[in-house]
N, C-alpha and C positions, 0 to 999 in steps of 0.2 A: 503494499500501500504506499499510497505519498504519505510525506511527512504529515499534511494536513488534509484529509482526502475532501474534494470537493464535489458537485453535482455533478451525476452522471459518470460516476468512478466505477461504481458496479456493472459489469454483462447483465441485458437483461433475465437472459437465461441462465446465470448461476444457480440458483434453486434448484433447478432440473438435475444437478449434477453430472455424471455420466448418460445420461437419456438426454442432454440437451440438443442434441442432432435432430431431435424428435420436431424441432421445430421448421425443418425444411420438409417435412414429410408432407402434407398439402401438395407443394410445388410440385417435387418427386414424384407422388403419384399422377397428377395431372400432366407430367413431362411423357410419361409412357403409357397412360390410358390409350393414344391411339392404337398399339400394338396389340390390344385386346378389344377396343371396341367401334374402330374405323371400318372392319371391313375391306373392302378394297379401294376405298377411297384414300388415297395416298395422298392428295392435297393438306390434309389434315397435320400429315406429320411434320413436324418440323426440328430439323438435325441440329439444329443450335440450339435449340430450348433442351434437348434430351441430353445434350452434353454438357449443360453448366454442372450436374452432379458428377460426372466424372471428372470435369475442370476441379473441384474442389477436394475430390479424393486424391486427384496426381498431386495437387499443391500439399496437402500431407504428408503422401509418399515423397516426394522432395525436399521437403523440408527434414523429415524427418532423417533420410538417408545422409545430409549435409550435417545435421546434428551429432550422429553417430561417427561420423566422418572426421568431423572437427574434434570430437571426445579422444578416439584415437588417436588423431595428431599428435596433439596438447599432452596427451598421458606421455607419451615419448620425450616430449622436451622440445625437439628439432623445431627450429625457426620459432619457435615460442614468442608470443609479443611482451604480455605481462604474466610474470610468474607466481601474482600472489594467490593466495588459496581462494578455491570455492568452498563453503559452507552450506549446510540443509538448507537455512534460512532462503537462500539464493534460488534454489533447487524448488523451494514450495511458492516461492514467490510466482515462477515462469512453469507451473502446472498446470495453465490455463492458456498456453500460447496460441493453441487454435482456435481461440475464439472468435479471431480475426478472420478466418475462413467460413465459418457460421454464418458472418457478417456479411462478406462479400458472395456468400450465395444469393442470402436473401438481397441483395440491389442488385444483381442481375436478372433475380426472377420478377422483380419489380420492375424495372427496366424494361425486361422482352413483354410484362405484362399491359404496361399502361403508356408505354413510348412509341409510336409510331416509328418505323423502320429498322425496328429491332428483332424482328422476326425472320424466319424463312433468310438469313444469311447464307451469301457464297461460301464458298471452302476456303478460296483466295483470292485477297487483294491488294496487288503491288502498292497502288497511289496510298489503299489504306494504312498499308504498315510502314511508308515512307511517312505518310502527316503523324504517325504516332511516335515513331523517332524522333521527329521536330518537333512537336510538341513538348513531347517529354524533357529533352534537351533544350527548350527556350523556356516557356512560360511554367512549367510543372516544378522544374530545378529552379527558378528564380523565386517563386512563391513559396516553396518548402522553405530555404534559406530564409525568409524572412519570419513565415512561421514558426521555425524551429528556434530563431532567436526570441521570439516572443513569448514561446515556452520555457525559454530560461530565463524568463522576467521572475522576480523572487513569488509573483504573488500565482502564477501559471505552475512556475517551476515547483512551489509546496504543495500545490493542490493536484497535479497530476504528473509531469514529467518528472519528479524524483523517482516515483513509483519505479523508471525505464533504470535510471542513473543509481540506484542503489545496487546496479550488478556491476562493480569498478572491474571483476575480469569476464569480458562480455563471454557468450557463448552464440549459436545461431539463434538459440529458441531466446534470447535475448532482446534479439531484433523485433521480434510480436509480443513481446512484456509490455504493455501500455493500457492506461484506462479507456473505458467506454467510448467518453468523449472524444479522446485524444484522435482514437482511429476514424470516430467519423468525420474529424477533420482531415486526416490523413488520405479517405476515398475521395474526399470532393476534391484534393487535386490529382489523383489517380482517375478520375471522371473528364477531366479535360479532354484528354484525346480520345476516352471511348466515347461520349458523347459528339465530340466533335466528327469523327467517323461516322457516326448514325445521321447525323443531321446531314452530312455531306453525300449519304449512302454510297459511303466506301468501306462500310462494314464489313470485316469478316470473322471465319470461326478461328481462322490463326493467328489474326492479328489479335483476336481479344486473349488468347490461350497464350500465346507468344508473349504479350505484353506483362501477363500477370506473372509467366515464367520466369521472365527478364526481371521483374521487380524482386521478388522472390529469392532468387539466383544472387543478386548483386546486395542484396540486403542482410543476406546468409553471409557471404564473403567478408562483407565490413563487420559481422563480428564471431567471426570463426577464432579469432586468438593466434593464428600462426599465419605467418609470410610466407606466399608463394609466386607472386608475381617476379618473375626474372628481373632485373635490371638492363639487358638488354632490349626488354619492351620498350624501355622509356629514352634509352641512348640512342636507339634506334629511330623513333617516332618521340622527338622531346615536345611536342607540342601534346602530346597525349596524358601530360600529368597534369593538364588543365582539364581534362574533359573526361579523366578516367580516375578512380579512386582507388587506393589499396585497402588492406585490411589494416594494415597499418597506421594510414591517415583517420581511420574512425576510433580504431582503439585510444588511441591519444586525445580525441574528443570524450572519451568515458574516464579519463585521467586526469584532463583538463578542461573541464566543463566549458569553458569561454570561448574555445576555438575549433575551428573545424567541422562548421554548421552543414556543409552542403550532404545533400543527398547522396548523389553518384557522381557528380561531373563537380568538381571542385574547382569550378573558373569564378565562384561567387566570393568565397575565400579570398582568392588572391583580389579580386576586384576591392573588395572593402576590409582588407585588413586582417582578418580575422585567423589566416592559416598562420598554425602554430610552428616556430624558428625550429624546431628539431624536429621537424616531418620526415625529410630527408635522411637525417641520423638515423634516426629509429628504423626508418625501412631498411637501411643498407645494414647497420647492425642484428636487427632478426633474421635478415636471409642468411648471416653470417653464424648464429648461434647454433651450436652443436648438439647432437645428441648426449644429454646428460649421461653420464655412469652412474649408476646408485649404488648405495652403500650396503642396501641390502634389498634381495630379491624374496618375495612368497611367492613360490610356485605352488599355483593351485590348478584346480582341475573342475569343469562343470559335475553336476548332478544328475537331471532328468530333462530330458530335452522339451518337457512342454515348461518347463520355466524361464525358456527365452524371452518372454516378456519381462521379465525382472533383470534382464543385461542393463550393467551399468550404460556401457556405451550405447545400448537401444533409448529405453525409455526410463529416462531420468526420474521422474516422479513415482516410479513403481520400485527402482533399484533404492530409495530415500527412504523406505519402509522397510521393516522385515518381510521376509518371506513369507511366513503365515499368515502375514497381514492380507496378502494377495491370492493365498492359496498354492502361489508355487514356492521356486526354492531356484537359489542363483545358479547361473549357468551362461553357456555361452553358445554362440554357432558353430558349424563344424568346418573348420579349415584344416589343413595339411601342414600346421606347424605352429608351435607356440609365440602367442604375441602379447603386448606390453596391454592388460587391462587397463591398469590405473597407476596415479603415481601419489605419495602420500610427503610430507618433510616434518621432520621430527626435532626441535630447537629444544634439546635436555638442559636443564636448568641445573644439573648435578655436574656430568660432567663440559658442557659448555660444548657438546659437540652440536652438530645439524647436522642429521643423517637424513641421506634421500633414499627414498625406499619406490619400489614400484611392486606392483602383482603380475607376474606371468602368467597365462595360461594356458595350460595343454589342452588341446582341441580332443578330449574325451572324455563322456561320460563314465559317472559311476557304474553303470553295468559295465561297462567295458573291463574293467580292472578283475572282474570275477572272471574271466572267459579267457582260456587257456591260450588262444589262438591270439588275443590281442596283448599278450603281456610283453612278445617281443616289440612290437611296435610302442608302446606305451614304454618301456624302456628305454627305446632309441630316442624317442622326444624329449623324456627326462634327461638323460647324457648328454642330449647335444644341447638343452639346455643350460645343464652346469657347464661346459664347455664353453659357450657362450656367454657366460655371465664370469666366468674366470678368466676370458680374455679381455674381456670390458673393466676387468679391477672392481667386481664385486667382490666384499668382504666376507658378508652372510650371505647363504642360501637357506630359505626355509622349505624343506619338502615335505606334502603330504604324505611320507612315507618313510618307514625306517628302515629301508633295504640296503644296505654295507655295499653291495656291490660296484658302487659308483667310486668309491673313493678308496676300493683295492684296485680297481682298473687304472685308476689314474693316480696312483698316490702323492704325484709330485704337483697336486692341487692347489695353487694358494687360496682360494676359496675355503670358506667352514660351512660346512655340509651340517644344517639344525632342523631334527623331527620335531622339536617342541615336547616330546614326552616326559620331559623331566620337570616343565612346569604345568604342563596337564594333571600330572602327579600329585604335585603340591596342590593344584587348587582343589580336586577331589580329596584329598586327605583336611585339607582346611574346610572343605563343608561339612565334612563326618564330625570333624573336630567342634564345630558350632551347633551340632546337633544333640547332645544328651542337655545342653545347657537350657536347651529351649522346649525338649519334647518331654512333655509329662502325660503320663495315664491314668484316665481313674480307676480304680478299685472294684470288684464288684459290688462295693453297698454305693458307690458313685458319690462317696461324701469326702473321700480322703485322696489325695494327688500322691503320687510314687512313682519316684523318679528309677527307668525301667535301665537295668546292662547294657550293653552295645553290642551286637552280633552283625555281622555282614554277610553279603551272599552274593556273589559274584556269578551272574546270567548271561554269560557274552563269551564272547570270542577272548583266547588266552593272547592278548595282545602284550608288548613292550609296557605301555601303559597299566596294566591290569595286573602283570608279575609285580611291577615296582611297587604297585598300593598295596598288594598281598604280603608282601615282604615288610613294608612300612607297619602296615596293620599288624601284622605277628609280632615284629618286633617292640611294638606299644603294649601288648597285652592283648588285643582284640581278637575275638574267634575271627575267621574267617570261613567261610562254608562255600564247597564247593559242589555243583551236583556230581554225585556218582551214580549213573545209571547204566543198565546191560545197554543199550545204544552208543555208549561213547564213554570214553576214557578221560575227561576233563580232569578229574582229582590226581590223578597219578600222573597225568603230566605237568599239572601246576606245581607237585609236588617235588618231582623231579627236577624242575628248573629250578624252585627255590632252594631245597636242602640236598639236591643228589650229591653237588660237591663242597659242599657248606665247610668252611676251613673251622677246623677247633678254634684258632686265634681268634677269629673274629666272632665266635661263639663266645667266646670268654668278655671281649671288649663289650659285649650287653650284658654279662650277668646274667645270662640266661639258656641254659643248657637245652630248654625245653621249647623254643619258642616255635619248632615244628608242629606241636601238638596244638597249637592254635590255627592250626588248617585241621579242617574237620569234613568229611563227607557227609552229604546228606541226600537222598532223593526224595526226602516230606519237608515241604513247604511250609507247614503249621509246627513240626517237633523239631526244628532247627531255629525257631524262632520263639518258641515258647517262654514267656518271662523276658522277652529282652525286646527291644525297638527295634521294628522292621525294617532294614535296610538294603534295599538291592543296588548293586551296582552293576548297570545295563548297559550294552553298545547295541549299533546299530545292526547287529542280529537278533538282538532280543526279540522269541516269538509272540505273537499276537494271544495265544493260548498262552504262555505263560503270567503274559499280563493281565488275562480275566483272570486267571486261576490265583493270581497273587491276594494274599489275605489282605483282610480289613484294615487301614491305616499304615501300609506299606509305605515307605520313602523311597524312590527312586531317583538315584544318582547316575545319570552318564559318564561314561569314561570316553567317548568317540565323542570326532566333531559333529556327527548326526546325531539329530535326535532320535532314539529308536522308537516312538509312536508318531513318528514321519510317516510311516510307511503304513499304518495299521489302517486297514479299509471297512473290515465287515465291524458291522454294527454292536456294542455290545452288549450282553444280555446283562449285565448287573444292574441291579436297580438303583434310579438316582442316576445313572449314567451322564456325564455332563454334553458330551457328544461323540463321535467315532472313535476319537483318540483317548480322550481324557475319562479318569473315572473321580467322583465327587470324594469319594472315601479313600482317596490315598494321595500321595502329595507327591508333585514334578521339580525337579530339580534342573536348572539350566544344562547345556553341555559347559565344558571347562571355558571360561571365555573373562575377561575382566574389561574394565573402565579403562578407556583412555585415557590420560592427561590433557588438558588446553593445548598445551604446547606440540600436540601432535595436530598438524593442519593439513587442510587440503583434503578432509573425507567427507564427501557427500553422499555416500552411499552403502548400504546396511550389508553387512557381512551373513549371505542367508537370512537365520530365522532370527540372528540378533538385531537387538535395538540400537538404535542411533548412539554412534559412538561407544560401542562394544567390541571388542575384537576377540576372536577367537588364542585360547593359549600359546597353540602352535604358531600363528602369527606373530604374536608378543614374543614369543621366546627368539626371534632372529633379530628383533630388534635389543631385547637384551644383549644378547650374545656379543651382537656390535658396541654397542655402549660400554663394555665391560673389557671387550679387546680380548674375549675367552679365545686361547689358541686350537682348543681340542673341537675334533669333530662331534656332533651328537647326532649318531646315525648308526644305525643296525644294532650295536650292541644295547647289553643293557647291564648296568653295575649292580654288584651283588653286596647284602652286608653294609658296611658302615659306610661303603665308598656313596652306597644307593643313598644313606640319609643325607650324608654331606652335600652332594651334588642337589639333591633338593631342597635342602636348609638354603643353600646360597643362590639359588635362582629363583626360590621363594623372598629372600631378603631383597636381592637385586631389584626385582620387580616393585616392590614395595617404595623402594627409595627412589626409583625414577616417576614415582607420580602412577604407578598403576595400581585398581584397585580393584578387589575380587567384586565379579559381579553374582549376586547370591538373587535368585527370583526363582522361588515358588508357586505352584498352584496347593492354598493348605486344602486339607481334607477336610471334610465337612463334618465328621465325627471320626474321634481317634479312638472311641472308648474302649478299652479293652481290659482285660482279666491278668493283674498283677498277679505273680508267683509270689 
């Protein structure tokens, strides 16, 4: 909003929300009705009337392509003009950037319906196209210049135009973000060529469609925030600098508000002395700016194909809210190579370092990782990404995989490979530590509170994180229950990994020769937890059947990057179930994640289902590794015994010292009444 919103600021169809395009429905139905009701009478068919809706759709597609391409280019930093960050507030302001397309559709339908000579247009008229070009370069540009200067008068600026200038760092969507009244003025200017063609009988379908496309292209170009017009363009034809602007030209207007007012033709700024003196210098500097080498790379991959709508490079307003808010999960399109998804900057107050970070996406979905035929191709993409980052001088690369094959194959890597398992373990342990202080249950008489003992059950894949958590809990005297069924040997696998080669010295250091007794098998859910707080550690392979059969009052704590209940589809049979995924009689914690400090900038999209300014532990771990200059890889192996405890404590302390805070959120159970032992 503007600083002092004036009248006609809001768009009339704002209350309709996502259904706002319904305002075009009467004209759309009328334009296609001859297809169904005119029979063989083709004289009623008007192609120019019918094509108004396709023109609006084309404008949406064209603008979205430009938005996505601009975000892709600026994430790589090459030729970027303004390097300041973009935050969530700017994304929210531009969520209705397409309102002007609805307005243009309404105006075109009204002109066709009420203005003589605007129907049954020919496809091509050369004289009309030439007239449009001349009228735009002359009267439209001149009037726009003075209209724009008037908008910068403090009265109009505070009530209308300040909304547009709230975005110091512009994007193509910024070009369309104006109050309703302001757009009325713009379309009155753009109507000069259109109405002139109609009055002179030179209008054509191509001239209308081409003029709108030209305006969209140039407007998006001026706000894309990266320079791409080569210097040879102006050295070969010097006069072009007066009739053709560049992205740098208009970017300066967003940083120097009283300069560079022109629309697309800068001649008025030269005539009236409002051209900024650094225009040429900034233009040349932007062209020479090379692609930045980040300090930290977060290497990630998509989840499911149906979540393409949540892609940051695509629909910014969807990516700026958690994926569950939209019913989707973060993903990307299917390319054949790893590409830059976004960039961030961390100005650390402790070490005084400024870390440059990038997120690289591997173009494979989650289900590809479960297919044997896909593993070779996936490993090749990951290996290439590691080598590319090492060549670019990256210090730390964060993997969503703990396979150490990459560092074994390339022992001379300068880059440090981090899988983030230690911080994920620390967050889960910290969550468990906070449970006994908060959870109390009623005794059978329902009159007195009794604090229960703690027992933890692991119901998922025995990953590196699961093993580290189990060992740490056993060392703390907490019983860890692992399923022992005829169909699997989970318990034996975990006991072998934890205590199969337990060194006596390590046991003595903890003054507990029997810590392995804290790891117990159980095939029965209820008996394992009788008289204890119900804590289940689960991962993304946690089954829906186990979820349904879990006892009332169970506390679910994920130790994986993906919430296990995100894939639940069956309607629960439990009484008073909240939804397809949640039970009201249980508690659900978030996946391991942390709130990021304010000094971490240019964060304007959500990481999957996590809320704004919350990052997964795996992503934060790489940042900490770079800030602390830790020289070892954290990939492949998991540390045992006292080493496990030391590393967990080290990474946990570092996260708090640099301003990260654990993200604790859960859905409280509606009834935790239990029988105390």
